[in-house]
Residue, then its C-alpha position, 0 to 999 in steps of 0.5 A: x500500500x502506498x501512503x500519501x502521508x509520511x511518519x518521520x522520527x528524527x533523533x540526535x545522533x549522539x544519544x545512547x541507544x536506550x535514549x534513542x529508543x525511549x525518544x522514539x516511543x514517546x514521540x510516536x505516541x504523540x502522532x497516534x494521539x492526534x492522527x485519526x486512522x493511524x492505528x489499525x485493528x487488533x491482531x489475533x493469532x490462530x489460537x484466538x489470542x488478541x493483541x493490540x493494534x499497531x500503526x498502519x504505515x511505516x515509520x522512517x527514523x533519521x539521524x541528525x546532529x545538533x545543528x541538523x535537528x534545529x534546522x529540521x525543527x525550524x523547517x517543520x515549524x515554518x510549514x506548520x507541521x505538528x510535532x511531538x518533541x523530546x528535550x534533554x530535560x525530559x530524561x530527568x523528569x518522572x511524569x507527564x505533567x513534569x514533562x510539560x512544565x520542563x518544556x514550557x520553561x523554554x522558548x522555542x529557540x532554547x529547547x535542547x531538542x534530542x528528538x521529534x516525530x511528525x506525520x504530514x503529507x509525504x512531500x512536506x515531510x520530505x522537504x522538512x527532513x531533506x539532507x538527513x540519513x536514515x538511522x543506522 
């Protein structure tokens, strides 16, 4: 199936693996929370066991250094792409309310971005992530 939208996750390349995985999981949850039709139906195996549904389209994950992630962030904002962001401060918070307080304390230019996820028209996302390489 070909999709007219694209889901992209951008991760700062200097993060430890556990942080990259954590950032990916948290930011993608933001897409699921606002994007109707991104989650399919429940799965069921031949034994009748039910499993939770998953996102219906591929998620592309890209690496970026600190400068590149700021550039992608700026491009996304200028194109009105809705973002889920993750900042350095969120690694030391313990719950959702505290996360929102930590982000609220920073002006957008001062956010210490380590990752973000976005879903929009494929052509728009391609322009936002232009120049980035897929995560290895």
